[in-house]
MARBA-3410 file (N, C-alpha, C, O; in Angstrom, 1 decimal):
178
38.4,9.9,43.0,38.9,8.5,42.7,38.1,7.6,43.4,37.8,7.8,44.6 ~ 37.5,6.4,42.8,36.9,5.4,43.5,37.5,4.3,43.9,38.8,4.4,44.0 ~ 36.9,3.2,44.1,37.9,2.2,44.6,38.1,1.1,43.4,38.7,0.0,43.7 ~ 37.7,1.4,42.3,38.0,0.5,41.2,39.6,0.3,40.8,40.1,-0.8,40.6 ~ 40.2,1.4,40.8,41.6,1.1,40.6,42.3,0.3,41.6,43.2,-0.5,41.2
42.1,0.6,42.7,42.5,-0.4,43.9,42.2,-1.8,43.8,43.1,-2.7,43.9 ~ 40.9,-2.1,43.5,40.4,-3.5,43.4,41.1,-4.1,42.1,41.7,-5.2,42.1 ~ 41.0,-3.5,41.1,41.7,-3.8,39.8,43.2,-4.3,39.8,43.7,-5.3,39.1 ~ 43.8,-3.3,40.7,45.3,-3.7,40.7,45.7,-4.3,41.8,46.9,-4.4,42.0 ~ 44.7,-5.0,42.8,45.1,-5.7,44.1,45.9,-7.1,43.7,45.7,-7.7,42.6
46.7,-7.4,44.6,47.3,-8.7,44.3,46.7,-9.9,44.1,47.1,-10.9,43.4 ~ 45.4,-9.8,44.9,44.5,-11.1,44.9,43.9,-11.1,43.4,43.7,-12.3,43.0 ~ 43.6,-10.1,42.7,43.2,-10.2,41.5,41.6,-9.8,41.5,40.8,-10.1,42.3 ~ 41.3,-9.0,40.3,40.0,-8.6,40.1,39.1,-9.6,40.2,38.1,-9.5,41.0 ~ 39.3,-10.7,39.4,38.1,-11.7,39.3,37.9,-12.4,40.6,36.8,-12.9,40.8
39.0,-12.5,41.5,38.8,-13.2,43.0,37.7,-12.2,43.7,36.6,-12.6,44.0 ~ 38.1,-11.0,43.8,37.4,-10.1,44.5,35.8,-10.1,44.0,34.9,-9.9,44.9 ~ 35.6,-10.2,42.7,34.3,-10.1,42.1,33.7,-11.5,42.7,32.7,-11.6,43.3 ~ 34.5,-12.6,42.4,33.9,-13.9,42.9,33.4,-14.0,44.4,32.4,-14.5,44.8 ~ 34.2,-13.4,45.1,33.8,-13.2,46.6,32.6,-12.5,46.6,31.7,-13.1,47.3
32.2,-11.4,46.1,31.3,-10.6,46.0,30.2,-11.5,45.7,29.2,-11.6,46.4 ~ 30.3,-12.2,44.4,29.2,-13.0,43.9,28.7,-14.2,44.8,27.5,-14.4,45.1 ~ 29.7,-14.9,45.2,29.4,-15.8,46.4,28.5,-15.4,47.5,27.5,-16.0,47.8 ~ 29.0,-14.1,48.1,28.1,-13.5,49.4,26.7,-13.2,48.8,25.7,-13.5,49.4 ~ 26.6,-12.6,47.5,25.2,-12.4,47.1,24.4,-13.9,47.0,23.2,-14.1,47.2
25.3,-14.7,46.5,24.6,-16.0,46.2,24.0,-16.7,47.5,23.0,-17.3,47.6 ~ 24.8,-16.4,48.5,24.3,-17.1,49.8,23.1,-16.3,50.3,22.2,-16.9,50.7 ~ 23.1,-15.0,50.1,21.9,-14.4,50.5,20.7,-14.7,49.8,19.6,-14.7,50.3 ~ 21.0,-15.0,48.2,19.9,-15.5,47.7,19.4,-16.8,47.9,18.2,-17.1,47.7 ~ 20.2,-17.7,48.4,19.8,-19.0,48.9,19.0,-18.9,50.2,17.9,-19.5,50.4
19.6,-18.0,51.0,18.9,-17.9,52.3,17.5,-17.1,52.0,16.4,-17.5,52.6 ~ 17.5,-16.2,51.2,16.0,-15.5,50.8,15.2,-16.7,50.2,14.1,-16.9,50.8 ~ 15.6,-17.6,49.3,14.7,-18.6,48.8,14.3,-19.5,49.8,13.2,-20.0,49.7 ~ 15.1,-19.9,50.8,14.7,-20.6,52.1,13.7,-20.0,52.8,12.6,-20.6,53.1 ~ 14.0,-18.7,53.2,13.1,-18.0,54.0,11.8,-17.8,53.4,10.9,-17.7,54.1
11.6,-17.7,52.0,10.3,-17.7,51.3,9.7,-19.0,51.4,8.5,-18.9,51.6 ~ 10.1,-20.1,51.4,9.5,-21.4,51.4,9.2,-21.4,52.8,8.1,-21.9,53.1 ~ 9.8,-21.1,53.7,9.4,-21.3,55.0,8.2,-20.2,55.3,7.3,-20.6,56.0 ~ 8.4,-19.1,54.9,7.1,-18.1,55.1,5.9,-18.8,54.5,4.8,-18.9,55.2 ~ 6.0,-19.4,53.2,4.7,-20.0,52.7,4.1,-20.9,53.7,2.9,-20.8,54.0
5.1,-21.8,54.2,4.6,-22.8,55.3,3.9,-22.3,56.6,2.9,-22.7,57.1 ~ 4.8,-21.4,57.0,4.4,-20.9,58.3,3.0,-19.8,58.2,2.1,-19.9,59.0 ~ 3.0,-19.0,57.3,2.0,-18.1,57.3,0.8,-18.5,56.5,-0.3,-18.0,56.9 ~ 0.8,-19.3,55.4,-0.3,-19.8,54.7,-0.4,-21.1,54.9,-1.2,-21.7,54.1 ~ 0.3,-21.8,55.7,0.0,-23.3,56.0,-0.3,-24.2,54.9,-1.1,-25.1,54.9
0.6,-23.8,53.8,0.6,-24.5,52.5,1.9,-25.4,52.6,3.0,-25.0,52.6 ~ 1.5,-26.8,52.5,2.7,-27.6,52.2,3.3,-27.6,50.9,2.7,-27.7,49.8 ~ 4.7,-27.5,51.0,5.5,-27.5,49.8,5.9,-29.1,49.4,6.8,-29.8,50.0 ~ 5.2,-29.6,48.4,5.3,-31.2,48.3,6.1,-31.3,46.9,5.9,-30.6,45.9 ~ 7.0,-32.2,46.9,7.8,-32.4,45.8,7.6,-33.9,45.2,7.6,-34.9,45.9
7.5,-33.9,44.0,7.3,-35.1,43.3,8.8,-36.0,43.5,9.0,-37.2,43.7 ~ 9.7,-35.0,43.3,11.1,-35.8,43.4,12.0,-34.6,44.3,12.4,-33.6,43.8 ~ 12.3,-34.9,45.6,13.0,-33.9,46.2,14.4,-33.9,45.6,15.0,-32.8,45.3 ~ 15.0,-35.0,45.3,16.6,-35.0,44.7,16.5,-34.3,43.4,17.5,-33.6,43.1 ~ 15.7,-34.2,42.6,15.5,-33.3,41.4,15.5,-31.8,41.9,16.1,-30.9,41.3
14.8,-31.6,42.9,14.8,-30.2,43.5,16.2,-29.8,43.8,16.7,-28.8,43.4 ~ 16.8,-30.6,44.9,18.1,-30.5,45.2,19.2,-30.0,43.9,19.8,-29.0,43.7 ~ 19.1,-31.1,43.1,20.2,-31.1,41.8,19.8,-29.9,41.1,20.7,-29.2,40.7 ~ 18.5,-29.4,40.7,18.2,-28.3,39.9,18.6,-27.0,40.6,19.0,-26.1,40.0 ~ 18.5,-27.0,42.1,18.7,-25.8,42.9,20.5,-25.6,42.8,21.0,-24.5,42.5
21.3,-26.6,43.0,22.7,-26.5,42.8,23.1,-26.2,41.4,24.0,-25.4,41.2 ~ 22.4,-26.7,40.4,22.7,-26.3,39.0,22.5,-24.9,38.7,23.1,-24.2,37.9 ~ 21.3,-24.5,39.4,20.8,-22.9,39.2,21.7,-22.0,40.0,21.9,-20.9,39.6 ~ 22.3,-22.5,41.1,23.3,-21.6,41.9,24.6,-21.4,41.1,25.2,-20.3,41.1 ~ 25.0,-22.5,40.5,26.3,-22.4,39.9,26.0,-21.6,38.6,26.9,-20.9,38.2
24.7,-21.6,37.9,24.5,-20.9,36.8,24.3,-19.3,37.0,24.5,-18.5,36.2 ~ 23.8,-19.0,38.2,23.5,-17.8,38.5,25.2,-16.9,39.0,25.5,-15.7,39.0 ~ 25.9,-17.8,39.4,27.4,-17.4,39.7,27.8,-17.0,38.3,28.3,-15.8,38.2 ~ 27.6,-17.8,37.3,28.2,-17.5,36.0,27.7,-16.2,35.4,28.5,-15.4,34.9 ~ 26.1,-16.0,35.6,25.6,-14.9,35.2,26.2,-13.8,35.9,26.5,-12.7,35.3
26.4,-13.9,37.3,27.0,-12.8,38.1,28.4,-12.3,37.4,28.8,-11.1,37.3 ~ 29.1,-13.3,37.1,30.4,-13.1,36.5,30.1,-12.2,35.1,30.6,-11.1,34.8 ~ 29.2,-12.9,34.3,28.9,-12.0,33.1,28.5,-10.6,33.1,29.0,-9.7,32.3 ~ 27.5,-10.4,34.2,27.4,-8.9,34.4,28.4,-8.2,34.9,28.5,-7.0,34.6 ~ 29.3,-8.7,35.9,30.1,-8.0,36.5,31.2,-7.7,35.5,31.8,-6.6,35.7
31.5,-8.4,34.6,32.5,-8.1,33.6,32.0,-6.9,32.7,32.8,-6.1,32.2 ~ 30.8,-6.8,32.4,30.0,-6.0,31.6,29.8,-4.6,32.5,30.2,-3.5,32.1 ~ 29.4,-4.7,33.7,28.9,-3.6,34.5,29.8,-3.0,35.6,29.6,-1.8,36.0 ~ 30.9,-3.6,36.0,31.5,-2.8,37.1,32.4,-1.6,36.6,33.0,-1.0,37.5 ~ 32.5,-1.4,35.4,33.4,-0.4,35.1,32.5,1.0,34.9,33.1,1.9,34.6
31.3,1.1,35.1,30.5,2.2,35.1,29.6,2.6,36.4,29.1,1.5,36.9 ~ 29.4,3.6,36.9,29.1,3.9,38.1,27.5,4.3,37.7,26.7,4.7,38.6 ~ 27.1,4.3,36.5,25.6,4.6,36.4,24.9,3.4,35.8,24.0,3.5,34.8 ~ 25.2,2.4,36.3,24.5,1.2,35.7,23.4,0.5,36.4,22.8,-0.5,36.0 ~ 23.0,1.1,37.6,22.0,0.6,38.4,20.7,0.4,37.8,19.9,-0.6,37.9
20.4,1.7,36.8,19.1,1.4,36.2,19.1,0.2,35.0,18.1,-0.5,34.7 ~ 20.1,0.2,34.5,20.2,-0.8,33.4,20.2,-2.2,34.1,19.5,-3.1,33.6 ~ 20.7,-2.4,35.2,20.6,-3.6,36.0,19.1,-4.1,36.5,18.6,-5.2,36.6 ~ 18.4,-2.9,36.9,17.1,-3.2,37.2,16.1,-3.5,36.0,15.1,-4.2,36.2 ~ 16.6,-3.0,34.8,15.8,-3.3,33.7,16.1,-4.9,33.3,15.2,-5.7,33.2
17.3,-5.2,33.3,17.8,-6.5,33.0,17.1,-7.5,33.8,16.6,-8.5,33.4 ~ 17.1,-7.0,35.3,16.5,-8.0,36.2,15.2,-8.4,35.9,14.9,-9.6,35.6 ~ 14.3,-7.4,35.9,12.9,-7.6,35.5,12.7,-8.2,34.1,11.7,-8.9,33.9 ~ 13.4,-7.9,33.2,13.1,-8.5,31.9,13.4,-9.9,32.1,12.5,-10.7,31.7 ~ 14.5,-10.4,32.7,14.9,-11.9,32.8,13.8,-12.5,33.8,13.3,-13.6,33.4
13.4,-11.9,34.7,12.1,-12.4,35.6,11.0,-12.8,34.6,10.3,-13.8,34.8 ~ 10.8,-11.9,33.7,9.6,-12.0,32.8,9.8,-13.0,31.8,8.9,-13.9,31.6 ~ 11.0,-13.0,31.1,11.3,-14.0,30.1,11.6,-15.4,30.4,11.7,-16.2,29.4 ~ 11.7,-15.7,31.7,12.1,-17.0,32.0,10.8,-17.8,32.8,11.0,-18.9,33.4 ~ 9.9,-17.3,32.8,8.6,-18.2,33.2,8.5,-18.2,34.7,7.8,-19.0,35.3
9.1,-17.2,35.3,9.0,-17.0,36.7,7.5,-16.4,37.3,7.0,-16.6,38.3 ~ 7.2,-15.6,36.3,5.8,-14.8,36.6,4.8,-15.4,35.9,3.8,-15.8,36.6 ~ 4.8,-15.7,34.5,4.0,-16.4,33.8,4.4,-17.3,32.7,5.6,-17.2,32.4 ~ 3.8,-18.1,32.1,4.4,-19.0,31.1,5.2,-18.1,30.0,4.8,-17.0,29.6 ~ 6.2,-18.7,29.5,6.7,-18.4,28.4,6.0,-18.5,27.3,6.2,-17.6,26.4
5.0,-19.4,27.0,4.2,-19.6,25.9,3.2,-18.6,25.6,2.4,-18.8,24.6 ~ 3.1,-17.6,26.3,2.3,-16.4,25.9,3.2,-15.4,25.0,2.6,-14.6,24.3 ~ 4.4,-15.6,25.0,5.1,-14.6,24.3,5.2,-15.1,22.8,4.9,-16.2,22.5 ~ 5.6,-14.2,21.8,5.7,-14.5,20.5,7.1,-15.4,20.3,8.1,-15.3,21.0 ~ 6.9,-16.3,19.2,7.9,-17.4,19.0,9.5,-16.6,19.2,10.4,-17.1,19.8
9.4,-15.6,18.6,10.9,-15.0,18.6,11.4,-14.7,20.0,12.6,-14.7,20.3 ~ 10.3,-14.3,20.9,10.7,-14.1,22.3,11.0,-15.5,23.1,12.0,-15.7,23.8 ~ 10.1,-16.2,22.8,10.4,-17.6,23.3,11.9,-18.0,23.0,12.6,-18.4,23.8 ~ 12.2,-17.9,21.8,13.7,-18.2,21.4,14.6,-17.7,22.3,15.5,-18.3,22.8 ~ 14.4,-16.4,22.6,15.3,-15.8,23.6,15.3,-16.3,24.9,16.3,-16.5,25.5
14.2,-16.7,25.3,13.9,-17.2,26.6,14.8,-18.6,26.9,15.4,-18.8,28.0 ~ 14.8,-19.2,25.8,15.5,-20.6,25.9,17.0,-20.5,25.9,17.8,-21.5,26.1 ~ 17.5,-19.1,25.7,18.9,-18.8,26.0,19.1,-18.5,27.4,20.3,-18.6,27.7 ~ 18.3,-18.1,28.2,18.6,-17.9,29.6,18.4,-19.1,30.5,17.4,-19.7,30.4 ~ 19.5,-19.3,31.4,19.4,-20.6,32.2,18.3,-20.5,33.1,17.9,-21.6,33.4
17.6,-19.3,33.8,16.6,-19.6,34.7,15.3,-20.1,34.1,14.4,-20.5,34.8 ~ 15.2,-20.1,32.8,14.1,-20.8,31.9,14.0,-22.1,32.1,13.0,-22.7,32.5 ~ 15.4,-22.7,31.8,15.6,-24.3,32.1,15.4,-24.6,33.8,14.8,-25.6,34.2 ~ 15.9,-23.7,34.4,15.7,-24.0,36.0,14.2,-24.1,36.4,13.7,-24.9,37.1 ~ 13.5,-23.1,35.8,12.0,-23.1,36.1,11.4,-24.5,35.4,10.4,-25.1,35.9
12.0,-24.9,34.4,11.4,-26.1,33.7,11.8,-27.4,34.8,11.1,-28.4,35.0 ~ 13.0,-27.2,35.4,13.4,-28.2,36.3,12.6,-28.2,37.5,12.1,-29.2,37.9 ~ 12.5,-27.1,38.0,11.4,-27.0,39.4,10.2,-27.6,39.0,9.6,-28.4,39.7 ~ 9.7,-27.3,37.8,8.3,-27.7,37.5,8.2,-29.5,37.6,7.3,-30.2,38.1 ~ 9.4,-30.0,37.0,9.5,-31.4,37.1,9.6,-32.0,38.3,9.2,-33.1,38.5
10.3,-31.1,39.3,10.8,-31.7,40.6,9.3,-31.5,41.5,9.1,-32.4,42.4 ~ 8.5,-30.7,41.3,7.2,-30.4,41.9,6.0,-31.3,41.3,5.2,-31.7,42.1 ~ 6.0,-31.4,40.1,4.8,-32.0,39.3,5.2,-33.1,39.0,4.3,-34.0,38.8 ~ 6.7,-33.6,38.9,6.8,-34.9,38.4,7.1,-35.2,36.9,6.6,-34.4,36.1 ~ 7.8,-35.9,36.6,8.4,-36.1,35.1,9.4,-37.2,35.1,9.9,-37.7,36.1
9.6,-37.7,33.8,10.7,-38.9,33.7,12.0,-38.3,33.9,12.3,-37.1,33.8 ~ 12.9,-39.3,34.3,14.4,-39.1,34.4,14.9,-38.4,33.0,15.7,-37.5,33.2 ~ 14.4,-38.8,31.7,14.8,-38.5,30.7,14.6,-36.8,30.4,15.5,-36.1,29.9 ~ 13.4,-36.5,30.8,13.2,-35.0,30.7,14.3,-34.5,31.8,15.1,-33.7,31.4 ~ 14.3,-34.7,32.7,15.1,-34.1,33.9,16.4,-34.2,33.5,17.0,-33.1,33.6
17.0,-35.2,33.0,18.3,-35.3,32.5,18.5,-34.2,31.3,19.5,-33.4,31.3 ~ 17.5,-34.2,30.2,17.6,-33.2,29.3,17.7,-31.8,29.6,18.5,-31.0,29.2 ~ 16.7,-31.5,30.7,16.8,-30.0,31.2,18.3,-29.8,31.8,19.0,-28.8,31.5 ~ 18.6,-30.8,32.7,19.9,-30.6,33.5,21.0,-30.3,32.4,21.8,-29.4,32.6 ~ 21.2,-31.1,31.5,22.2,-31.0,30.5,22.1,-29.6,29.8,23.1,-28.9,29.6
21.0,-29.4,29.5,21.0,-27.8,28.9,21.4,-26.8,29.8,22.2,-26.0,29.4 ~ 20.8,-26.8,31.0,21.2,-25.9,31.9,22.8,-25.8,32.2,23.3,-24.7,32.4 ~ 23.4,-27.1,32.3,25.1,-27.1,32.3,25.6,-26.5,31.0,26.6,-25.9,31.1 ~ 25.2,-26.7,30.0,25.4,-26.2,28.7,25.6,-24.6,28.9,26.7,-24.1,28.8 ~ 24.4,-24.1,29.0,24.2,-22.9,28.9,25.1,-22.1,30.1,25.5,-21.0,29.8
25.4,-22.7,31.2,26.4,-22.3,32.3,27.6,-22.2,31.9,28.3,-21.2,32.3 ~ 28.1,-23.3,31.1,29.4,-23.4,30.5,29.5,-22.0,29.7,30.4,-21.2,29.9 ~ 28.5,-21.9,28.7,28.8,-20.8,27.8,28.8,-19.5,28.6,29.6,-18.6,28.3 ~ 27.8,-19.4,29.5,28.0,-18.1,30.3,29.4,-18.0,31.0,29.9,-16.8,31.0 ~ 30.1,-18.9,31.6,31.3,-18.8,32.0,32.5,-18.6,31.0,33.6,-18.2,31.4
32.2,-18.9,29.7,33.2,-18.8,28.8,33.2,-17.2,28.2,34.2,-16.6,28.1 ~ 31.9,-16.7,28.0,31.8,-15.2,27.9,32.2,-14.5,29.1,32.7,-13.4,28.9 ~ 32.2,-14.9,30.2,32.7,-14.1,31.3,34.1,-14.2,31.3,34.8,-13.2,31.6 ~ 34.6,-15.2,31.0,36.2,-15.3,31.0,36.7,-14.2,29.6,37.6,-13.4,29.7 ~ 36.1,-14.5,28.7,36.6,-13.5,27.6,36.3,-12.0,27.8,37.0,-11.1,27.4
35.2,-11.9,28.5,34.9,-10.3,28.7,35.8,-9.7,29.7,36.2,-8.6,29.6 ~ 36.1,-10.7,30.7,37.2,-10.2,31.7,38.6,-9.9,31.1,39.3,-9.0,31.6 ~ 39.0,-10.7,30.3,40.3,-10.6,29.6,40.2,-9.2,28.6,41.1,-8.4,28.4 ~ 39.2,-9.2,28.1,39.0,-8.0,27.2,39.2,-6.7,28.0,40.0,-5.9,27.7 ~ 38.3,-6.6,29.1,38.3,-5.6,29.9,39.7,-5.1,30.5,40.1,-4.0,30.7
40.4,-6.3,30.9,41.7,-5.9,31.6,42.7,-5.4,30.6,43.6,-4.5,30.8 ~ 42.6,-6.0,29.2,43.6,-5.7,28.1,43.1,-4.2,27.7,43.9,-3.4,27.4 ~ 41.8,-3.9,27.7,41.4,-2.4,27.4,41.9,-1.3,28.4,42.4,-0.2,28.1 ~ 41.7,-1.9,29.6,42.0,-0.9,30.7,43.7,-0.6,30.8,44.2,0.5,31.0 ~ 44.3,-1.7,30.5,45.9,-1.6,30.5,46.3,-0.7,29.2,47.2,0.2,29.3
45.6,-1.0,28.1,46.0,-0.1,27.0,45.5,1.3,27.0,46.3,2.2,26.7 ~ 44.5,1.5,27.4,43.9,2.9,27.3,44.0,3.5,28.6,43.8,4.7,28.6 ~ 44.3,3.1,29.8,44.5,3.8,31.2,43.2,4.4,31.4,43.1,5.5,31.9 ~ 42.0,3.8,31.1,40.9,4.5,31.5,39.9,3.6,32.4,38.8,3.3,32.0 ~ 40.4,3.2,33.5,39.7,2.4,34.4,38.2,2.9,34.8,37.3,2.2,34.7
38.2,4.2,35.3,37.1,4.8,35.8,36.3,5.7,34.7,35.4,6.3,35.2 ~ 36.6,5.7,33.4,36.1,6.6,32.5,35.0,6.0,31.6,34.3,6.6,30.8 ~ 34.9,4.6,31.9,33.9,4.0,30.9,32.4,4.4,31.1,31.5,4.0,30.3
END
């Protein structure tokens, strides 16, 4: 017997435990992000110059909130299986490639670009580009609003999936059999 039944039936609630884990991982991610920027400055002596540091801070905050939503979405889908690590790695690298973190999404066929625009990191990368290279307030507002909209959709999907999982587990009594 694993820990899933105990977590699922705890008085604090399954969602709150998952939220705590997501927040902890988010702090590690933010720390890693800052450490990478510091490493670039110290070891390569490259100054990181922002056209608008306030845009950078705002897009980082929006991205953190969006990644929390993504974490909830994935937790709702993946916490019920013990054999999910391979699929998580595939999804992780696919998202990194599709969002413009490694190379521009413009090199993909149009249908793949449309899929990229459904992912919040794509819009965050556009926001970071504006923060570093500069852009108008209207461009930044558009990107920020799209990022907020996608994040809200992610939270709605998360909420619905958690409710469905709870209902399915209570009806079938198959918490660790998925």
